[in-house]
N, C-alpha and C positions, 0 to 999 in steps of 0.2 A: 413935471420932476416928480411929484411925488406919485402920477400913476405909475412912473417908470421904477423908480424905489417899491412900491408892493407888486408891480409884475417879477422884479426878482428874487423880492423876498418868497413870494408862492413859489418859484423857478428853483430858488433854493431847497426848501421846503419840501416840497415835490422830490429832488437828488436827493435829500437826506431820507426822508420816507423809504422811498425806491432802496438808496444802499442798508440803509438798517434789515429793510423785509429780505434782501441777496444777503447780507450775512447770517440772521436769523437762517433764514431757508438753508444754510450753507451748512450754521453749526447743528442744526436738527436732522439734517443728511448724515452729519459725520458721525453722532450719537446712535442714531436711528437707523441702522443698518436694515434694509431689507431682512423681515422673519425667515429663515434657515430651520428646518433640523439639527438638533446640534450635534456636532460631530460624535459617531459610532464609532468605537474604537472594533479594527478589523480582528476577525476572529481568526486564532492561530486555525492553521486546518488539521484539524484529526486526523490520526495516520485510519484510514481506513480498513475496518475487520472485514473482511470478507472470508465467504466459507472457505475460502481455500486456504488463509492466512491470519491466524488470531493467534491472540495475546496469549500465552505462559501464564497460566493460574499460577500465584506467585509462590515462594518459600517451599519449593520440593526439589528446585534442578538441583542435579550433583553440581559439586566446580566441572566447571569446562576444561578439559583435556590440554596439554599443551600441545600443540602441532596440528599437522592431519587426523583426523579421526575417522576413522574404519569402520563401516556399517556393519551391525551385529545384528545376525539373523533374532527375529522375533514369532511370535507366535500371532495370527490374528485372531479373534472370534468371530466365526457367522452364525448369522440366526437367520434365515430365511433370505432378504433381499440385502440384509443388514451386516456390515464387514464393524468392525471396532478394535482398537487397540488402547488400556489403557496411557494416559498424559502422564502419568509419573516413569511408566519404561522409555515412553519417547524422549522426555527429561535427562531421565538418568543417564541414558545411554548416548544421547545428542543425534546419535546419528544412525538408524533402523534399516533394515529391510524386510519386507514379511513377503509372503505369496499368498494370493488370492486363485480357488481353484475355480475354474469357467470350463462351460460345455468344449469351449476350442483349446483349453489344456491349461496352464497354469500359467498366472500372471505375476511377474514382479514387480516392488514399491516400494518407495522410500518415504520415509520419516524422518525428520529431521529438527533440530531447533537452531535458530539464526536471528541473531539479535533480539532476543525472547519472544520469539515468534514461532510456533510448529510451521511446519511446512508439508505437503503428503504430493507426492511426485511418481509418475510410470515410472520406472527402474528398466529400460532396458536401453541396448546402443544397437539398432538392426544391422546395421553394416555390420561391427565385429563380435557382436553377439554377447556384448557385455551386458551383467545385469544387477552388480553394483558399484556405486558411487562410493569415494572419499569425501566426504565434508574438509573442503583446505581454506580456511578463511572463510571468504564469498563466492568462493568456488566449489563445484562438484565435477573430481575429477572421476574419469571410469576407470574403473579398476584391468580392462583389457586393451583400448587402445591409448588409453593417458587422455584421450578428449575433454578439454575442460567446457566446463558449462557456468552461468549464469547461476548462484545458489538461490537468486531472491525470485527470476524470473524464467529462468529453467533454459534460456537461448542461448546457443550453444557461442564460444569463444573462440577458440583453433583447435583444430586435430583432424584427425580423419573423418569423425560420426560428428562435425560440426551442425549440421545442415537436419540435425534428429535433435531436436528443444525436448524438454521432457516436460510434458504437460501434467500442470496441476490438477487435484482432486478436491472436489469440493468437500469440505467436512463442516461438522458441528460438534462442539463440546457438550458431553452432559454426563453425570453419574461419576466425572474423574476420570471419560473415556474418551476418546478419538472416535465419531460415529461417520462411517459413510455409507456409501448406497453403493450395492453391487455396480448397476449400471453406470453411474458416475467413474466408477476406477476402470468399468470395460471402457469406456467412452476415451478416456484418459491414457489407456494404454494402446489402444488403436491409432488414436492423432499420434502417440511418441511412434508409432508402428511406419508413420509418413512421415516424406522429406518434408519439411518446411512446418509453418503455422497453420494451427486448421483453421 
């Protein structure tokens, strides 16, 4: 009887010890999760500033006119292989057209402000031979055939010349000027003369 009682006490002790160990392991597991790196906040994706589209320097833009904005003719400065136009002129006019002479003839370009960004694109509509565009909200409208293009991408939306997207021109801003390379201007112009994207 004493032996049976002793065995029962030992068994009960073992069960109690095992239960206590299991409880402690469970408690420890809940308070000490595996080490992980602290959660990092997802950074907001910054607007990409490419040579084609750069934020307009602040505090010099004239008030935006209401309604569609016709292109204003401006004169670009050419020095060797560099072409420049003043940022302030682009900003004040909102929508500009300028010419660059090349061995093959005169090439037209547009420089306009949209959502505080300057865009420079080739300005030619090959089928209708349109050369200027009106900035109407987020669209460019050919002044000859009324084909519309997305002003941010240059891609055609609707109209007779929709298959001739307006290629962008890489540029930099320095000393208050939008500065472009003649070769980049010529490439954009040639790409715009072809149907489809380059």
